[in-house]
C-alpha positions in Angstrom: 58.9 83.0 128.4 61.7 80.8 127.1 65.2 82.0 127.8 67.4 82.1 124.7 71.0 83.1 124.1 72.4 85.4 121.4 76.1 85.0 120.5 77.8 87.9 118.8 81.0 86.9 117.0 83.1 89.8 116.0 85.8 90.5 113.5 88.9 88.3 114.1 87.0 85.3 115.6 87.9 83.2 112.6 91.6 84.1 112.7 91.8 83.7 116.5 90.6 80.1 116.0 93.1 79.3 113.3 90.8 79.5 110.3 92.9 80.6 107.3 90.5 83.3 106.2 92.5 86.6 105.9 92.5 88.3 102.5 95.9 86.9 101.5 94.8 83.4 102.2 91.5 84.0 100.4 93.5 85.2 97.3 95.7 82.0 97.5 92.5 79.9 97.7 91.1 81.6 94.6 94.5 81.2 92.8 94.4 77.5 93.4 90.7 76.8 92.8 89.6 79.4 90.2 92.5 81.1 88.2 90.0 82.7 85.8 88.3 84.5 88.7 91.7 85.6 90.1 92.7 87.1 86.7 89.4 88.9 86.4 89.7 90.3 89.9 93.3 91.5 89.2 92.3 92.9 85.9 89.4 95.0 87.0 89.5 95.5 90.8 92.1 97.9 92.2 92.9 95.8 95.2 96.4 95.8 96.6 98.8 92.9 96.4 97.4 91.0 99.4 93.7 92.0 98.7 93.4 93.8 102.1 91.2 96.4 100.5 89.2 93.9 98.4 85.8 94.9 100.0 86.1 98.5 98.9 87.7 97.9 95.5 84.4 97.4 93.6 83.7 101.1 94.2 86.9 101.9 92.2 86.4 99.2 89.5 87.7 100.0 86.1 84.2 99.8 84.5 85.4 101.2 81.1 87.9 98.4 80.7 85.3 95.8 81.7 82.9 97.2 79.2 85.5 97.3 76.5 86.6 93.7 77.1 83.0 92.3 77.3 81.2 94.5 74.7 80.9 91.6 72.3 78.4 90.1 74.7 76.2 93.2 74.6 73.5 94.0 72.1 74.1 96.8 69.7 
């Protein structure tokens, strides 16, 4: 049987190697490259200022506001 290797890369691997991928840096990337997405995220997702809880924020999304703002796209 051929021997193969499995590499497990854990949380923090990217930061340890200098990749600018923490939540704050991701927010700044979105700010620079897609300001409309940034506005939508800030309007509807209850993430803190540096987005450190961005992954859990969809569970607390303000669905009512989203529906109110986009209802003109919905069928009656």
